[in-house]
N, C-alpha and C positions, 0 to 999 in steps of 0.2 A: 756404846762401847764396842759393840760388834763391828760397826763400821770402822771405828778407830783401829781395831785389831786387824781387820782385813786390809787396811791401808798401811799397816806397819807402824802406826803411830805409838803403839804401846811397847814396842821392842826396847828393852833396856830401861824401862821406866818403873818406878816403884808402884806396885799395885795399890797401895794405900793412897798415894798421891793422885793416881788416876781416879780412884773411887771418890776421893774428896772433891776433885774437880767436877766429876759427873754430878755429884750431889749439889754442889754449888750452882752449876749451870741449871739443873732441874729446878732448884729453888727460885732462881731468877726468872725462868720461863713461866713458872706457875704463880709468880707474884708473891711468893712466900719468902721474902728476902732474908737471908742470913748473911752475916758478915764472913769474910774470908777467915777471920780470926776464929769465929765460932766453929766453922767447918774444920779448920786446921786442928783445933784443939780436940774435937771429937774423933778425928782420924789419926791423931798423934803424928801429924806432919807439920811442916812450917807453913806460915802464910805465904811465903815466897813460892813454895812448891804448889800450893793451890792456885796462886795467881798465874804462874808460868804454865801449868798444865791446862787450866781453864782457857787461857788465851790461845794456846796452841790448838786445843780441841775445837774451840769455837771457830778459829780461822780455817783450819784444815778441813773441817766438816761443814763449813759454811752455815754455822748456827747463828741466827740473828738474835743477839742478846738485847732485850728491851732496855732503853735508857732509863736510868734510875731517877 
């Protein structure tokens, strides 16, 4: 998230959505897969928010997400 902030990727974005995306990405990277729905419910954001933020962060920060 620090890299995202430095690159201006967090400007104007809901902090809860960014946090949810970070948790979702971390779960995928650690092999502790959670669904976007589970993460969204816990963060009280929509699944679309999680999906959009995670894709944006992964693409812009060059995070390699393992294939499920």
